[in-house]
BAFIVEX-774530 format. One line per 2 residues: number of its first residue (from 1); their letters; for each residue x, y, z of C-alpha. Coordinates in pm, 1 decimal. Layout:
BEGIN
NUM> A> X:Y:Z  ...
***
This chain:
BEGIN
1> MT> 254.6:4550.9:3061.8  314.1:4193.3:3129.8
3> RP> 698.9:4140.1:3046.9  758.5:3902.6:2813.6
5> AP> 940.1:3552.6:2879.1  1344.5:3516.8:2872.5
7> AS> 1487.5:3454.4:2525.5  1532.9:3116.7:2460.5
9> LL> 1726.0:3224.7:2139.1  1954.4:3517.7:2056.8
11> TI> 2016.9:3578.3:1696.1  2292.9:3807.2:1583.4
13> FG> 2293.3:3991.3:1251.4  2648.4:4119.5:1137.6
15> AT> 2790.7:3901.6:1430.4  3122.5:3872.2:1261.2
17> GD> 3172.1:4302.5:1258.4  3356.7:4538.9:1465.4
19> LA> 3069.6:4605.1:1712.4  3033.7:4224.5:1761.4
21> QR> 3395.0:4159.6:1851.3  3449.1:4510.0:2008.1
23> ML> 3161.5:4496.4:2235.7  2880.2:4226.7:2222.9
25> LP> 3052.5:3883.1:2215.8  3261.7:4020.6:2533.2
27> SL> 2936.2:4105.0:2661.0  2771.5:3765.0:2639.7
29> YS> 3107.7:3634.0:2748.8  3064.4:3881.0:3047.0
31> LQ> 2722.4:3743.4:3136.1  2826.5:3383.1:3102.2
33> AE> 3082.8:3395.9:3393.5  2840.6:3580.5:3580.4
35> NL> 2563.2:3318.1:3530.7  2334.7:3548.2:3412.5
37> LP> 2228.8:3415.3:3094.2  1929.9:3179.5:3070.7
39> PG> 2045.9:2820.2:3114.2  1907.0:2720.4:2802.4
41> LR> 1967.0:2987.7:2589.6  2102.9:2939.7:2234.8
43> IL> 2348.6:3189.6:2051.4  2343.1:3183.3:1648.9
45> GS> 2548.4:3385.2:1470.0  2459.1:3540.2:1117.1
47> AR> 2660.3:3737.7:865.7  2791.4:3766.4:491.2
49> SD> 3092.0:3557.5:599.6  3057.9:3179.5:475.4
51> LD> 3163.7:3045.1:811.8  3103.5:2672.0:980.9
53> RE> 2987.8:2663.1:1374.0  3368.0:2626.1:1449.8
55> AF> 3516.2:2853.6:1293.9  3268.1:3140.3:1446.5
57> AN> 3352.6:2963.4:1765.4  3698.0:3014.0:1689.9
59> LV> 3652.5:3401.3:1621.2  3411.0:3418.7:1941.1
61> AD> 3719.6:3296.3:2102.0  3922.8:3529.0:1957.5
63> AI> 3788.5:3783.9:1995.4  3714.9:3698.1:2398.0
65> NE> 4087.4:3657.7:2424.6  4169.2:4021.4:2328.7
67> RI> 3950.3:4205.8:2487.0  3897.5:4077.1:2784.1
69> PA> 4171.4:4121.2:3090.9  4329.6:3767.9:3096.0
71> IE> 4292.1:3824.2:3510.9  3905.3:3896.5:3388.4
73> RD> 3910.1:3523.4:3176.8  3784.7:3205.2:3243.5
75> ET> 3806.0:2884.5:3080.3  3505.1:2690.6:3228.1
77> AL> 3291.0:3018.1:3115.8  3451.7:3068.3:2787.2
79> RG> 3330.6:2687.9:2697.0  3011.6:2771.5:2861.7
81> LL> 2970.1:3032.0:2584.3  3086.4:2897.0:2315.8
83> ER> 2890.3:2528.4:2382.7  2572.7:2836.4:2321.1
85> LD> 2662.3:2897.9:1957.7  2625.3:2841.4:1652.1
87> YT> 2611.0:2997.0:1260.7  2464.6:3004.6:952.3
89> AA> 2535.4:3262.9:697.7  2294.0:3511.0:561.9
91> SV> 2225.1:3822.3:368.9  1934.7:4021.2:390.7
93> DD> 1912.5:4056.1:35.9  1944.9:3685.0:-91.1
95> AA> 1603.8:3481.1:-46.8  1781.6:3194.8:37.4
97> SM> 2006.0:3249.1:259.0  1715.8:3449.3:462.1
99> QA> 1487.8:3092.9:463.0  1791.8:2834.5:555.7
101> LA> 1866.5:3120.1:889.7  1478.0:3142.0:986.3
103> AR> 1477.2:2717.0:939.0  1767.1:2709.9:1171.0
105> VS> 1585.9:3020.3:1415.3  1295.2:2751.3:1421.1
107> DL> 1509.1:2445.3:1473.5  1685.7:2581.4:1821.7
109> RN> 1431.6:2841.5:1952.8  1263.7:2685.4:2235.5
111> GD> 1034.6:2973.9:2359.2  1059.3:3349.0:2246.5
113> VL> 1388.0:3489.4:2018.9  1582.4:3800.0:2052.6
115> YH> 1674.5:3943.6:1704.5  1976.6:4150.2:1726.6
117> LS> 2039.7:4381.5:1403.9  2387.9:4485.3:1477.4
119> TA> 2427.2:4613.6:1138.8  2374.9:4958.4:893.3
121> PR> 2085.5:5095.5:939.5  1943.4:5032.3:618.8
123> FY> 1937.5:4675.0:680.4  1675.9:4742.1:963.8
125> VP> 1344.0:4735.9:703.9  1497.2:4454.0:443.1
127> AC> 1604.5:4188.2:725.3  1295.5:4204.5:944.4
129> HA> 1041.8:4230.0:625.6  1283.6:3895.8:554.0
131> LG> 1212.9:3732.1:863.4  881.1:3803.2:825.5
133> AH> 848.2:3646.8:493.1  991.0:3321.0:581.8
135> GA> 793.5:3292.0:912.1  1048.2:3400.1:1169.6
137> AD> 890.6:3676.1:1338.4  581.4:3636.3:1584.1
139> AR> 449.0:3741.8:1823.5  713.8:3551.0:2078.3
141> TR> 1027.8:3746.5:1896.9  1127.2:4063.2:1935.5
143> VM> 1459.0:4280.5:1787.5  1684.3:4516.7:1902.7
145> LE> 1797.3:4821.2:1689.9  2144.8:5052.1:1693.0
147> KP> 2093.5:5419.6:1636.5  2125.0:5621.4:1414.2
149> IG> 1768.3:5544.2:1341.2  1773.1:5743.7:1038.4
151> KD> 1917.9:6097.0:973.2  1644.2:6303.1:964.7
153> LA> 1297.0:6256.1:1064.9  1131.8:6147.1:754.9
155> SA> 1381.1:5866.8:736.8  1317.4:5804.4:1100.0
157> AA> 985.4:5739.2:1011.5  1055.5:5541.5:728.2
159> IN> 1236.0:5329.0:919.3  1006.2:5279.6:1170.1
161> DG> 755.5:5171.9:1005.0  866.1:4944.9:819.4
163> VA> 1005.0:4768.8:1100.6  664.6:4793.9:1279.8
165> EV> 508.6:4627.1:941.4  647.7:4329.1:1114.6
167> FD> 713.2:4393.0:1488.6  460.0:4556.5:1756.5
169> ED> 601.8:4846.9:1915.6  653.7:4671.7:2264.2
171> RV> 862.6:4410.0:2044.4  1125.6:4684.6:1926.9
173> YR> 1401.7:4757.0:2134.1  1626.7:5089.3:2032.6
175> VD> 1959.6:5067.8:2136.0  2150.6:5401.0:2306.2
177> HY> 2451.7:5232.8:2438.6  2465.7:5553.0:2709.7
179> LG> 2186.4:5423.9:2850.2  2344.7:5109.0:2966.0
181> KE> 2625.5:5276.3:3126.8  2664.2:5248.4:3516.4
183> GV> 2742.6:5623.3:3521.6  2429.1:5663.7:3371.6
185> QN> 2203.8:5412.9:3597.3  2422.3:5616.8:3884.6
187> LI> 2190.2:5910.0:3763.7  1872.0:5757.4:3726.1
189> AL> 1966.2:5600.9:4127.3  2106.0:5927.4:4227.7
191> RF> 1803.3:6098.5:4165.1  1511.7:5865.9:4275.7
193> GN> 1688.9:5710.3:4495.5  1809.0:5955.5:4731.9
195> AL> 1584.2:6217.6:4954.8  1813.6:6479.2:4944.6
197> FE> 1811.6:6607.3:4591.7  1421.0:6607.7:4474.7
199> PL> 1373.0:6887.9:4730.5  1637.6:7098.6:4549.5
201> WN> 1605.2:6955.3:4176.0  1406.4:7259.6:4037.8
203> AR> 1428.8:7661.9:3899.8  1374.9:7769.8:4239.8
205> HI> 1734.7:7609.9:4319.8  1932.1:7540.8:3964.5
207> EQ> 2066.6:7760.7:3751.1  2173.4:7669.8:3442.0
209> VQ> 2283.2:7291.1:3347.8  2597.0:7159.2:3179.7
211> IT> 2589.9:6839.6:2953.9  2954.6:6741.6:2772.0
213> AG> 3063.0:6465.6:2593.5  3390.1:6547.0:2455.8
215> ET> 3606.0:6276.3:2215.8  3987.7:6286.6:2182.5
217> VG> 3953.4:6124.1:1870.1  3904.5:6215.7:1456.9
219> VE> 3688.7:6062.8:1246.6  3875.6:5677.8:1252.3
221> GR> 3828.5:5549.5:957.6  3475.1:5615.5:970.0
223> GD> 3497.4:5932.2:737.7  3232.8:5842.0:500.7
225> YY> 2954.1:5762.9:759.4  3095.4:6072.0:1008.0
227> DD> 3049.8:6362.0:724.5  2761.4:6225.3:639.8
229> SG> 2593.9:6282.3:1008.0  2818.8:6532.0:1171.2
231> AM> 2846.8:6575.9:1544.7  2478.7:6664.1:1563.2
233> RD> 2327.3:6393.4:1455.0  2566.5:6132.0:1545.3
235> ML> 2563.9:6229.7:1943.1  2354.0:6528.1:2011.4
237> QN> 2012.5:6434.0:1903.9  2030.8:6052.7:2085.3
239> HL> 2312.8:6036.6:2317.2  2318.0:6422.7:2437.4
241> LQ> 1906.7:6397.9:2448.9  1882.6:6119.8:2622.9
243> LL> 2053.9:6225.8:2935.5  1897.2:6597.1:2885.9
245> CL> 1553.4:6323.6:3009.1  1741.3:6148.7:3252.9
247> VA> 1790.7:6496.2:3391.6  1534.7:6694.6:3397.8
249> ME> 1248.8:6429.3:3353.3  983.6:6395.2:3630.4
251> PP> 955.7:6100.1:3878.3  826.5:5798.7:3714.0
253> AR> 539.3:5591.2:3924.4  761.3:5265.1:3857.6
255> FE> 1095.8:5212.1:3735.7  968.4:4980.6:3399.4
257> PT> 960.2:5054.7:3052.1  622.2:5222.7:3042.3
259> AV> 661.2:5486.3:3367.9  1032.7:5599.0:3272.6
261> RN> 1004.8:5656.0:2861.9  633.3:5821.0:2908.6
263> EK> 837.1:6045.5:3155.2  1103.2:6129.3:2926.1
265> IK> 928.0:6175.6:2613.7  731.5:6452.6:2824.3
267> VL> 1088.7:6652.2:2822.7  1152.9:6631.6:2483.5
269> RS> 794.2:6797.6:2349.2  881.0:7046.2:2686.0
271> LR> 1208.0:7150.0:2424.1  1184.8:7486.1:2334.4
273> AI> 1204.9:7467.6:1939.6  1537.6:7673.8:1803.7
275> GH> 1442.7:7793.4:1457.5  1563.1:7995.0:1169.6
277> GQ> 1578.7:8330.6:1437.4  1729.9:8173.8:1729.1
279> VV> 2002.1:7928.7:1583.8  2246.9:8194.3:1530.2
281> TE> 2232.0:8341.1:1894.8  2172.1:7986.1:2072.1
283> SV> 2340.0:7751.3:1913.8  2754.5:7699.4:1719.8
285> AG> 2879.4:7436.8:1530.5  3235.2:7395.0:1478.8
287> QY> 3517.7:7197.6:1284.3  3866.8:7057.5:1403.6
289> TA> 4176.4:7214.3:1198.0  4542.7:7110.4:1282.1
291> GA> 4644.5:7068.0:1661.6  4812.3:6916.1:1936.8
293> ID> 4625.9:6628.9:2202.6  4815.9:6575.3:2477.9
295> GV> 5105.8:6682.5:2314.9  5078.5:6468.1:2005.1
297> AV> 5027.5:6690.0:1646.5  4691.0:6576.1:1510.9
299> PG> 4492.1:6671.9:1177.0  4230.3:6885.7:1077.2
301> YV> 3879.4:6720.5:982.1  3979.0:6797.8:621.5
303> QE> 4276.5:6709.5:588.7  4155.2:6326.1:774.0
305> LG> 3875.8:6309.3:536.6  4065.7:6411.2:222.7
307> RD> 3818.9:6644.3:54.4  3656.3:6967.2:172.7
309> SG> 3375.1:6965.8:405.8  3109.1:7167.4:573.6
311> TE> 2987.5:6873.8:823.4  3028.6:7010.1:1211.1
313> TF> 3242.4:6798.5:1402.0  3167.3:7036.1:1735.4
315> VA> 2825.9:7143.5:1837.2  2700.8:7371.4:2099.3
317> LR> 2334.8:7453.3:2256.3  2123.0:7644.6:2463.9
319> AH> 1803.2:7476.6:2556.1  1498.3:7535.5:2739.5
321> VD> 1255.1:7292.2:2888.5  954.7:7492.5:2898.5
323> NW> 772.3:7342.3:3199.2  690.5:7450.8:3534.9
325> RW> 1010.8:7265.3:3703.0  1254.0:7397.7:3471.8
327> SG> 1125.4:7723.1:3352.3  1386.0:7983.4:3245.7
329> VP> 1675.2:7734.5:3379.0  1923.7:7684.1:3023.9
331> FY> 2067.9:7332.6:2957.3  2385.3:7380.0:2795.9
333> LR> 2507.9:7093.0:2587.0  2819.1:7049.9:2397.9
335> TG> 3019.0:6775.7:2203.6  3271.7:6737.5:1997.4
337> KR> 3625.8:6523.4:1841.4  3914.8:6629.7:1895.7
339> LP> 3882.0:6840.1:2227.4  4125.7:6816.6:2515.1
341> SR> 3984.9:6576.1:2726.4  3763.5:6218.3:2669.4
343> CT> 3490.5:6264.1:2927.5  3130.7:6208.6:2945.2
345> EI> 2966.4:6419.1:3247.1  2646.2:6665.2:3324.1
347> YI> 2688.9:6984.1:3587.8  2407.5:7065.1:3804.6
349> QF> 2499.0:7475.9:3949.2  2306.3:7554.8:4210.5
351> RK> 2155.7:7923.8:4285.7  2361.7:8134.4:4537.0
353> VP> 2277.7:8176.8:4913.6  1956.5:8443.1:4854.6
355> YS> 2174.5:8656.3:5155.0  2530.8:8614.0:5282.9
357> IF> 2603.8:8671.7:5639.2  2975.0:8673.2:5628.3
359> GG> 3114.5:9020.3:5554.9  3495.7:9100.5:5462.4
361> HA> 3707.8:8865.8:5282.9  3413.1:8594.4:5316.2
363> AA> 3131.4:8777.4:5050.4  3369.1:8792.7:4768.6
365> DM> 3460.4:8404.1:4866.1  3119.8:8254.8:4782.6
367> RS> 3043.0:8062.2:4517.8  2728.1:7827.1:4407.6
369> NG> 2714.9:7507.3:4512.9  2758.2:7208.7:4209.1
371> LL> 2691.4:6888.2:4133.4  2912.3:6703.1:3891.5
373> IR> 2819.2:6349.8:3781.2  3092.7:6198.4:3532.6
375> LQ> 2969.0:5925.9:3323.8  3316.8:5821.7:3140.2
377> PE> 3642.5:5817.8:3194.1  3556.8:5755.2:3521.4
379> ER> 3226.6:5687.8:3715.6  3207.5:5974.0:4025.3
381> IE> 2993.3:6271.9:4199.6  3130.3:6542.0:4290.1
383> LD> 2937.4:6777.7:4508.6  3078.1:7149.5:4559.6
385> LM> 3009.3:7312.4:4884.2  3132.1:7607.6:5108.5
387> AK> 3355.4:7531.6:5413.3  3569.3:7733.4:5622.0
389> TP> 3930.4:7757.9:5539.0  4160.7:7647.6:5797.3
391> GL> 4313.6:7953.2:6045.6  4233.5:8296.9:6169.3
393> DR> 4163.6:8600.4:5993.9  4081.5:8956.3:6167.0
395> SG> 3809.2:8970.0:5936.1  3607.8:8659.9:6020.0
397> LR> 3563.9:8376.9:5873.3  3757.0:8264.5:5540.4
399> LS> 3567.1:8014.4:5321.8  3658.1:7772.4:5013.3
401> QV> 3510.3:7586.5:4800.5  3545.5:7183.7:4871.3
403> AL> 3478.2:6869.2:4722.9  3305.4:6594.8:4832.4
405> DL> 3395.4:6330.5:4628.2  3236.8:5932.7:4519.6
407> DF> 3465.0:5778.8:4326.3  3295.7:5464.4:4224.7
409> HE> 3606.5:5295.5:4070.5  3770.7:5342.4:4459.6
411> EF> 3434.1:5280.6:4601.5  3366.7:4981.0:4463.4
413> AN> 3745.1:4853.5:4384.7  3694.0:4494.1:4358.1
415> QR> 3417.6:4536.8:4067.1  3497.4:4557.5:3752.6
417> RR> 3420.6:4790.6:3466.2  3111.6:4641.7:3266.8
419> IS> 3090.9:4741.3:2946.8  2725.1:4937.4:2834.9
421> YE> 2620.4:4592.2:2580.5  2583.6:4372.4:2961.4
423> RL> 2338.1:4512.9:3066.3  2172.4:4610.8:2740.5
425> YL> 2180.2:4234.5:2642.6  2095.1:4162.6:2978.4
427> DA> 1739.4:4313.9:2971.8  1648.5:4264.5:2612.1
429> IE> 1714.8:3886.5:2672.6  1515.0:3922.2:2980.4
431> GN> 1233.9:4138.7:2824.5  1309.3:4466.2:3017.2
433> GT> 1243.2:4759.0:2750.4  1313.6:5029.1:3051.4
435> LF> 1647.3:5173.4:2915.9  1598.7:5116.3:2541.3
437> VR> 1428.2:5427.5:2293.8  1067.9:5436.1:2210.4
439> RD> 961.9:5528.7:1867.6  827.5:5858.4:2015.2
441> ET> 1116.3:5913.8:2148.2  1362.1:5893.1:1838.5
443> ET> 1081.7:6097.0:1606.6  1020.7:6365.7:1888.8
445> AW> 1379.7:6415.0:1921.6  1472.2:6403.5:1522.6
447> HW> 1172.2:6655.6:1519.3  1384.5:6908.1:1720.0
449> VD> 1703.3:6821.8:1572.5  1588.8:6891.5:1194.9
451> AI> 1478.8:7249.2:1312.8  1802.1:7353.6:1447.0
453> LD> 1988.0:7172.2:1092.9  1748.8:7345.3:904.1
455> GW> 1779.8:7686.1:1060.4  2160.7:7621.8:995.5
457> RT> 2053.3:7604.5:604.7  1888.5:7891.9:617.1
459> AG> 2082.8:8145.2:792.3  2413.4:7967.3:584.1
461> VA> 2590.3:7913.8:911.6  2883.9:7718.8:857.6
463> PK> 3105.6:7539.1:1114.5  3371.5:7809.7:1267.5
465> PY> 3674.9:7653.0:1282.0  3874.6:7536.9:1628.3
467> PA> 4218.1:7394.5:1687.5  4200.2:7060.7:1771.8
469> GT> 4311.5:7028.5:2132.7  4061.9:7335.6:2269.8
471> WG> 3766.2:7325.4:2355.0  3590.8:7439.1:2051.0
473> PG> 3547.5:7779.8:1933.1  3556.0:8108.4:2051.6
475> AA> 3144.0:8137.6:1960.7  3081.9:7843.2:2222.0
477> VS> 3259.4:8089.2:2513.8  3037.6:8341.9:2382.9
479> LI> 2688.6:8132.8:2389.4  2748.2:8082.5:2777.9
481> ER> 2916.8:8409.9:2875.0  2644.2:8639.6:2743.0
483> HG> 2440.0:8489.3:2943.9  2670.2:8547.7:3268.0
485> HG> 2768.1:8144.6:3258.5  3111.6:7976.2:3202.7
487> WR> 3179.6:7620.3:3094.2  3316.6:7363.1:3342.6
489> E> 3661.4:7246.7:3207.7
***
């Protein structure tokens, strides 16, 4: 498929919102500072706030000065970004303001247009329809949509259907910001840029895979949203399943949108269903109670929320990818709030050596090799190997596990830490959809997750309590230990 031309205009809906100020505007500044934005690109901000261009430019400058470290700020780059800006107040449910926005888009564009809907999902379809109705959507426009796309398969399909009435699928860029992280792209490089691992990347050599996304924070003012979604919808359906796809997928023919996303959808379609009869043994839901994080007392979920709730803040699953490469290998997925540490990591445990030539203590010391891919808070790759322990022993060699450790912050000490939206904005502006999620991926993931949620309802599964600052309820430990494994902590 021919890649579209770089955008001449980026229009951001919700340009005064929290996501824009924390992530989007600083990302655009960094791209400007590195001369990665197309020379003629204009940036049109839009929100309900009644601002003029100067007031919006001041808001942008304040956001950048607050969030970009002083050592990385450059007045020339900031001035260059501010010169690209324009602003038009608009509300998707107000036809006159949307007509004014469409007119401004027409004035500013000089080719392709990229719309970024940094808004609540309920506005996606009305915004797209309004753009279409006012002549601001055509074959040279594309749109970025933030997650979540719906809260189940039916609502996701309804949003996708509504957007598809205006934008063809190849012009829809669904954002999962995890895919813009340096660590996730390092996972892709590790798998497909090295001959070392591919011969071992299968059920013959891998015993289990663990994917963990832990947060130390609670709901942080997002109580109403989070209570309506929970850990399953908020994290597992998108972030963790995308990571599972990147671990499990077959090598694509090329690193381009169709090839990569075709391989990811095969993984999602190979996930073994966890239905009514399996949810009790293959999944665990939890909800944090009062506890301590880093020695500081924190309240429980219901205290933070201010009312009783049956929403899960923790999920652990045992999943299987039923295909030739991964038959019999369990994928353990775990995510939760108020856990002991903030981390996102993938752990690959290899099978033990088929026969140990070492006797005595060395045989007892043998451990499986493991590959740790840490995505946050720091990016690192650690390979656990067996090595001889220094010294002498009458019984022969003594062995111990040692780590080959690649810390990307040390290895690339002169490189700053990037915001995931820098990569995502650069690709969307350039018309590269490789790191964005296709419709069939979203809906297939929801189909799998809906079966689990329905199974919980049917079986009367309620979240099990766990104290804040722990790794979830005890049932999550049992989930993995009864199969002879243990969580990496």
